[in-house]
C-alpha positions in Angstrom: 2.2 -9.5 -3.2 4.0 -9.0 -6.5 6.3 -6.1 -7.4 6.0 -4.7 -11.0 8.6 -2.5 -12.5 7.5 1.2 -13.1 5.2 1.6 -16.1 4.2 -2.0 -16.3 0.8 -2.2 -18.0 0.8 1.5 -18.2 2.2 1.9 -21.7 4.5 5.0 -21.4 6.9 5.2 -18.4 4.9 7.9 -16.7 3.6 6.9 -13.3 -0.1 7.7 -12.9 -1.4 9.3 -9.6 -2.9 5.9 -8.8 0.5 4.1 -9.1 2.1 6.8 -7.0 -0.6 6.3 -4.3 -0.2 2.5 -4.4 3.6 2.8 -4.0 3.2 5.1 -1.1 0.6 2.9 0.6 2.8 -0.2 0.0 5.7 1.7 1.7 3.7 2.6 4.8 2.4 -1.0 4.9 5.9 -2.5 4.6 7.1 -0.1 7.4 4.3 -1.2 9.6 5.0 -4.9 9.1 8.7 -4.3 9.7 8.1 -2.5 13.0 5.5 -5.1 14.1 8.0 -8.0 13.3 10.7 -6.1 15.2 8.5 -5.5 18.2 
């Protein structure tokens, strides 16, 4: 997995709806992995 700074490949620094959804999904995924590794 790679992390890109906001606006990478987007042109203007305006997050598109897709970028927001991807970041939200990634946040949930990271939380899941974190809880699983702690369990």
